[in-house]
C-alpha positions in Angstrom: 36.9 139.3 46.0 37.9 136.0 47.6 40.9 133.6 48.0 40.5 129.9 48.7 43.5 128.0 49.9 43.9 124.6 48.1 47.5 123.3 48.5 50.7 123.8 50.5 48.7 124.5 53.6 50.5 123.0 56.6 52.6 121.1 54.1 55.7 122.0 52.1 54.5 121.0 48.6 51.5 121.2 46.3 51.2 125.0 46.0 47.8 126.1 44.8 45.5 129.1 45.5 42.1 129.9 43.9 41.0 133.5 43.5 37.8 135.3 42.4 38.0 139.0 41.6 36.7 141.5 39.0 34.4 138.8 37.7 37.3 136.5 36.9 38.4 133.1 38.4 42.1 132.2 38.4 44.8 130.2 40.1 48.2 131.1 41.5 50.3 127.9 41.0 49.0 124.4 40.5 51.8 122.1 41.9 52.3 118.5 42.7 52.5 117.2 46.2 55.9 115.5 46.6 57.0 113.2 49.4 54.6 112.1 52.1 51.1 113.7 52.0 49.7 114.5 55.4 46.5 116.5 55.0 43.6 116.2 52.6 43.4 119.0 50.1 40.1 120.5 49.0 39.3 119.9 45.3 39.2 123.0 43.1 35.8 124.6 43.6 35.4 125.2 39.8 35.7 123.1 36.7 39.2 123.7 35.1 37.6 124.7 31.9 35.9 127.6 33.6 39.1 129.2 34.9 40.2 132.4 33.1 44.0 132.2 33.6 46.8 130.9 35.8 49.8 132.8 37.3 52.9 130.7 38.0 55.6 131.7 40.5 58.3 129.4 39.3 59.1 126.1 37.6 59.7 123.7 40.5 57.3 120.8 40.3 55.6 121.5 43.6 54.4 124.7 42.0 53.9 123.8 38.3 53.7 120.0 38.2 49.9 119.6 37.9 49.4 122.0 35.1 49.2 119.3 32.4 46.5 117.6 34.6 44.6 120.8 34.6 44.8 120.9 30.8 43.7 117.2 30.6 40.6 118.2 32.5 39.6 121.0 30.1 41.7 124.1 30.9 42.6 125.9 27.7 43.5 129.4 29.1 46.8 131.2 29.4 49.5 130.6 32.0 51.5 133.7 32.8 55.2 133.2 33.9 58.6 134.7 33.5 60.7 133.9 30.4 63.1 131.6 32.3 60.2 129.8 34.1 58.6 129.1 30.7 61.9 127.7 29.4 62.3 125.5 32.5 58.7 124.3 32.4 59.2 123.2 28.8 61.7 120.6 29.9 60.4 119.8 33.4 56.7 119.2 32.5 57.7 117.0 29.5 60.0 115.1 31.8 57.2 114.7 34.4 54.9 113.4 31.7 57.5 110.9 30.6 57.7 109.7 34.2 53.9 109.5 34.5 53.6 107.4 31.4 56.5 105.1 32.2 55.1 104.5 35.7 51.7 103.7 34.2 53.2 101.3 31.7 55.1 99.5 34.4 52.2 99.3 36.8 49.8 98.1 34.1 52.3 95.4 32.9 52.5 94.2 36.5 48.8 94.7 37.2 47.6 92.6 34.2 49.4 89.6 35.7 47.6 90.2 39.0 44.2 90.9 37.4 44.2 94.6 38.6 42.3 97.3 36.8 44.2 99.6 34.5 46.2 102.4 36.1 45.6 105.8 34.4 48.4 108.3 34.6 47.7 111.8 35.9 48.5 113.1 32.5 50.3 112.2 29.2 52.9 113.8 27.0 50.2 115.2 24.8 48.7 117.0 27.9 52.1 118.4 28.7 52.8 119.6 25.2 49.3 121.1 25.1 49.6 123.1 28.2 53.1 124.3 27.2 51.6 126.0 24.2 49.5 128.2 26.4 52.4 129.7 28.4 52.7 133.5 28.1 56.2 134.9 28.7 56.3 137.9 31.0 59.3 140.1 31.8 60.3 141.0 35.3 59.0 144.2 36.8 56.5 145.1 34.1 52.8 145.3 34.9 50.6 143.1 32.7 46.8 143.0 32.5 45.4 139.5 32.1 41.9 140.7 32.5 39.9 143.9 33.1 40.2 145.0 36.7 43.3 142.8 37.3 47.0 143.9 37.0 50.0 141.6 37.7 53.7 142.1 38.1 56.4 139.5 38.5 59.3 140.4 40.8 62.5 138.3 41.2 62.2 136.0 44.2 65.9 134.9 44.0 65.0 131.2 44.6 65.5 129.6 41.2 66.3 130.9 37.7 63.1 132.8 36.7 61.4 132.5 40.1 59.1 135.3 41.1 57.0 136.8 43.8 53.7 138.0 42.2 52.0 141.3 42.9 48.3 141.3 42.0 46.1 144.4 42.0 42.3 143.6 41.9 39.6 146.2 41.5 36.0 145.8 42.2 33.3 148.5 42.8 36.0 151.2 42.6 38.0 149.6 45.4 41.4 148.1 44.7 43.1 145.5 46.9 46.7 144.3 46.4 47.7 140.8 47.3 51.3 139.6 47.1 52.3 135.9 46.7 55.8 135.4 47.9 56.4 132.2 45.9 59.5 130.6 47.3 61.7 133.3 48.8 65.4 132.8 47.9 68.4 132.6 50.0 70.8 135.5 49.7 74.3 135.2 48.2 73.4 132.2 46.1 75.7 131.4 43.2 74.6 132.6 39.7 71.2 134.2 40.5 70.2 137.5 42.0 69.1 138.0 45.6 65.3 138.3 46.2 63.8 141.7 45.5 61.8 143.3 48.3 58.2 144.5 47.8 57.2 147.6 49.7 53.4 147.6 49.9 50.6 145.1 50.1 47.1 144.7 51.6 47.4 141.0 51.8 50.4 138.7 51.7 50.6 134.9 51.1 54.1 133.8 52.1 56.1 130.6 52.4 57.6 129.3 55.6 59.8 126.3 54.6 62.5 127.4 57.0 60.2 129.4 59.3 61.5 127.8 62.4 65.3 127.7 61.9 68.4 129.5 60.6 70.9 128.2 58.0 73.6 129.4 60.4 76.8 131.1 59.3 77.4 130.7 55.6 80.4 128.4 55.1 82.9 128.7 52.3 81.2 126.1 50.1 84.0 125.6 47.5 86.5 124.9 50.4 84.1 122.6 52.2 83.3 120.7 49.0 87.0 120.4 48.2 87.7 118.9 51.6 85.0 116.3 51.1 86.3 115.4 47.6 89.9 115.3 48.9 89.3 112.8 51.7 87.0 110.6 49.5 89.5 110.4 46.7 92.4 109.9 49.1 90.8 106.7 50.3 90.1 105.6 46.7 86.4 106.3 46.7 83.7 108.1 44.7 81.7 111.1 45.8 77.9 110.7 45.0 75.8 113.8 45.2 72.0 113.4 45.0 71.0 116.7 43.6 67.9 118.5 42.3 68.3 118.7 38.5 67.3 122.3 38.3 69.1 124.8 40.5 71.2 122.8 42.9 73.1 120.9 40.2 74.1 124.2 38.6 75.3 125.5 41.9 77.5 122.3 42.4 79.0 122.9 38.9 79.7 126.5 39.8 81.6 125.4 43.0 83.5 122.7 41.3 84.7 125.1 38.6 86.1 127.2 41.4 87.7 124.2 43.0 89.5 123.2 39.8 90.5 126.8 38.9 92.0 127.4 42.4 93.6 123.9 42.7 91.8 123.1 46.0 92.0 119.3 45.5 95.6 118.0 45.6 96.9 114.8 43.9 93.9 114.1 41.8 94.4 116.5 38.9 91.8 116.4 36.2 89.3 114.4 38.2 86.1 113.6 36.3 82.7 115.0 37.2 79.6 113.2 35.8 76.3 114.9 35.6 74.0 111.9 35.1 70.6 113.5 34.5 69.3 114.5 31.0 67.0 117.0 32.7 69.9 118.6 34.6 71.9 118.9 31.4 69.0 120.6 29.6 68.5 122.9 32.6 72.2 123.9 32.5 71.7 125.0 28.9 68.7 127.1 29.9 70.7 128.7 32.7 73.3 129.8 30.2 70.6 131.1 27.7 69.0 133.3 30.4 72.2 134.6 31.9 71.8 138.2 30.9 68.4 138.6 32.6 68.9 136.4 35.6 72.6 136.1 36.6 74.0 138.1 39.4 77.0 140.5 39.1 79.6 137.9 40.0 78.5 135.4 37.4 78.2 138.2 34.8 81.8 139.2 35.5 82.9 135.7 34.6 80.9 135.7 31.4 82.3 139.1 30.4 85.8 137.5 30.8 84.8 134.7 28.5 84.5 132.2 31.3 81.4 129.8 31.4 80.6 129.6 35.2 79.1 126.1 34.6 81.8 124.4 32.6 85.3 123.1 33.3 87.8 120.4 32.1 86.7 116.9 33.2 83.0 117.6 33.1 81.1 114.8 31.4 77.3 114.6 30.8 75.3 111.5 30.7 72.2 111.3 28.5 71.4 107.7 27.6 70.9 104.8 30.0 74.0 103.2 28.6 75.9 106.3 29.5 74.6 106.1 33.0 75.5 102.4 33.5 79.0 103.0 32.1 79.7 105.4 35.0 79.8 102.6 37.5 82.4 100.7 35.4 84.8 103.7 35.6 87.3 102.6 38.2 88.8 106.0 38.7 87.8 108.3 41.6 85.0 110.5 40.4 82.2 112.8 41.4 78.7 111.7 40.3 75.9 114.3 40.4 72.5 112.7 39.8 68.8 113.3 40.4 66.6 113.0 42.3 67.8 115.2 45.2 65.9 113.2 47.9 66.8 109.8 46.4 63.2 108.8 45.9 63.4 108.3 42.1 65.6 108.5 39.1 69.2 107.5 38.3 70.6 108.3 41.7 69.1 105.1 43.1 71.3 103.1 40.7 74.4 105.0 41.9 73.4 104.4 45.5 73.1 100.7 44.8 76.7 100.7 43.4 78.3 102.9 46.1 76.4 102.8 49.4 77.9 99.6 50.5 81.6 100.7 50.1 83.2 102.6 53.0 85.6 104.3 50.6 82.7 106.2 49.1 80.8 109.3 50.2 77.2 110.3 49.7 76.9 114.1 50.1 73.5 115.8 50.5 73.2 119.3 49.3 69.6 120.1 49.7 66.4 119.8 51.9 65.4 116.2 52.6 61.7 115.9 53.4 60.4 113.7 56.2 59.8 110.2 54.9 62.2 110.3 51.9 65.2 107.9 51.5 67.5 110.9 51.7 66.1 111.9 55.1 66.5 108.3 56.3 70.2 108.2 55.3 70.9 111.5 57.0 69.2 110.2 60.2 71.4 107.1 60.3 69.7 104.3 58.3 71.9 101.3 58.2 70.4 99.7 55.1 68.3 100.7 52.2 66.0 98.7 49.8 67.0 99.4 46.2 65.4 97.6 43.3 64.3 94.8 45.6 67.8 94.3 47.1 68.8 95.3 50.6 72.0 97.4 50.4 74.1 98.0 53.6 75.1 101.6 54.3 78.8 101.7 54.8 79.7 104.8 52.8 80.3 108.1 54.6 77.1 110.1 54.7 77.4 113.9 55.1 75.7 117.1 54.1 76.7 120.6 53.3 74.9 122.7 56.0 73.1 125.9 55.1 73.1 125.3 51.4 69.5 126.0 50.3 67.6 127.8 47.7 65.1 129.0 50.4 65.5 131.9 52.8 65.9 130.8 56.4 63.8 132.3 59.2 65.9 135.5 59.2 65.6 135.9 55.5 61.9 135.4 55.7 61.6 138.0 58.4 63.7 140.4 56.4 61.5 139.9 53.4 58.2 140.5 55.2 59.7 143.5 57.2 60.3 145.3 53.9 56.6 146.2 53.7 56.5 149.9 54.7 53.0 149.6 56.2 51.6 146.5 57.9 49.5 144.4 55.5 45.9 143.8 56.6 46.6 140.1 56.9 49.5 137.6 56.3 48.7 134.0 55.3 51.5 131.6 56.2 51.7 128.6 53.9 54.3 126.2 52.3 55.8 124.8 55.5 55.7 121.7 57.6 52.6 121.4 59.8 53.9 123.0 63.0 56.3 125.3 61.2 53.5 127.3 59.6 51.9 127.9 63.1 55.3 128.8 64.7 56.1 131.4 62.0 52.6 132.9 62.0 52.9 133.3 65.8 56.3 134.9 65.4 54.9 137.5 62.9 52.2 138.3 65.4 54.4 138.6 68.4 57.5 140.3 66.9 56.0 142.4 64.1 52.5 142.9 65.3 51.0 141.5 62.1 47.6 139.8 61.8 48.8 136.4 60.6 47.3 132.9 60.3 48.3 129.6 58.9 45.2 128.4 57.0 44.2 124.8 56.2 43.1 123.7 52.8 39.6 124.9 52.1 39.8 128.1 54.1 38.1 131.0 52.3 38.8 134.6 53.0 37.0 137.8 51.8 39.6 140.3 50.6 37.1 143.2 50.4 35.8 142.8 53.9 39.1 141.5 55.4 37.3 138.6 57.1 37.4 134.8 57.1 34.3 133.4 55.4 35.1 129.7 56.2 37.9 128.5 58.4 38.7 124.9 57.4 40.2 122.4 59.8 43.0 120.1 58.8 42.0 116.5 58.1 44.9 114.1 58.3 45.2 111.5 55.6 44.8 108.0 57.2 46.3 105.1 55.3 43.9 102.3 54.6 44.1 99.3 56.8 42.9 95.7 56.5 39.8 96.7 58.5 37.5 99.4 57.0 36.1 99.8 60.5 39.6 100.6 61.9 40.2 103.1 59.0 36.9 104.9 59.7 37.7 105.1 63.4 41.1 106.5 62.7 39.5 109.1 60.4 36.9 110.1 63.0 39.7 110.5 65.6 41.7 112.7 63.2 38.6 114.9 62.7 38.4 115.2 66.5 42.0 116.2 66.7 41.4 118.8 63.9 38.5 120.2 66.0 40.9 120.4 69.0 43.3 122.5 66.9 40.4 124.7 65.9 39.4 125.2 69.5 43.0 126.4 70.3 42.7 128.9 67.4 39.4 130.2 68.8 40.9 130.4 72.3 43.7 132.6 70.9 41.2 134.8 69.1 39.5 135.6 72.4 42.6 136.9 74.1 41.7 140.4 75.5 38.0 139.8 75.7 36.1 140.8 78.9 36.8 138.5 81.9 33.2 137.5 82.2 33.2 136.2 78.6 36.4 134.4 79.2 35.0 132.8 82.4 31.9 131.6 80.5 34.0 130.2 77.7 36.2 128.4 80.2 33.1 126.9 81.9 31.8 125.7 78.5 35.1 123.9 77.8 35.2 122.5 81.4 31.7 121.1 80.9 32.6 119.6 77.6 35.7 118.0 79.1 33.8 116.6 82.1 31.2 115.1 79.7 33.8 113.3 77.5 36.6 112.5 80.1 35.3 109.0 80.2 36.8 105.6 81.3 34.0 103.4 80.0 35.4 102.6 76.6 
């Protein structure tokens, strides 16, 4: 009975865990890495065709996005997920396949002129359609049995429509161990969807730590805050551009704007237009409405029971075709433009930035997490220009953000979630956070709650029957290729050395409380090693 950590280890994206239990081999999540990739991930230690099944926490691409690639490599088994997650994956994986194929076509058209070899996409539309046929829809809170000796239950994680934490009971040799995968734990009091459910017992826990080092702060009145931004932008004759994730955040923005219009919070600009320029976001909004009765919270349901659609209002216009999208920038009236992607690294939002960033009348409002290395993060950190479609665009528009708005629990929400276990788990594995954040949060679990907690690197293997680490991997940083292969090899060797240094610190911490004579001998060994390599003859 073993777990091997593959992705989202010391990184925020690329969620993937491989488990062996009761004679079965299966995955929890198989997500894409999005944004900069800092550490090497171990390959799956099994041919995809030999997997028995996959469990999926939710539809975001960093948890589901590589499933078509798994299918392309031979996986034909079932993928278990909630009803809403299956619905969202139906549009999101098809959209991802379209992007993969479009990029391959563009790169190959350019590459042929330069004599480069053909670029093969990670997967095709056929792969996406194939894997979607294998999704198995599961209700919340009902135990299912994907295999003999394994039971599974999906519990509402409150992060996204259909998102779940997953409870897994595994039985071998008359011994049952329960492991809980948190998935992405939701923020409380989000619009539309329910708060995360708490789980009361587990032997092992694999939990995210996206905001494991910080608080969202006091929750603002988001409709009032958004209304103030719209007001001052429109008063100076500008447009409000909102880079927004198509699934989840866009629907929250629509929810707030409906309130703003209903309550008349923007003065002098009656009937202002709101464009949602994202075919994916428009399809996702429909799926939200279709799953209202199983996923919406009490406030949203109260609106529905009054005959009010929480995601619709006068002045809302949806853009589907590229011609629709281009036409938005020829509308001279003040307007709100909501477009994907949320971090400005792809999609139609880049066109709207090109048309709006240079004008000081306009505002660009960020309403979600901006990963390090993304254009959105650069704008928030004060970039004065941006390269868009080969053209340098000066940044003159107002750049602002709505603080605290997040689909993820902050550090306090994470602690509340993990405190809900009535008895201490045997071990908590901290994943899905920036490099140092995972370590910081694991240390906090140890110091404040007395939990046995670690932040594993990709490739770490853990025996769940014996409660012991079989193989503790070290993090190998990805080094970009340079003009000199020798320089690249040297950089990689140095990164391995740094990784061993991090492992040494882990070993030192494990020896806390050992007899003094053992600690003295350990210190002498380290001193001797330092004396040997503290050299000046390079």
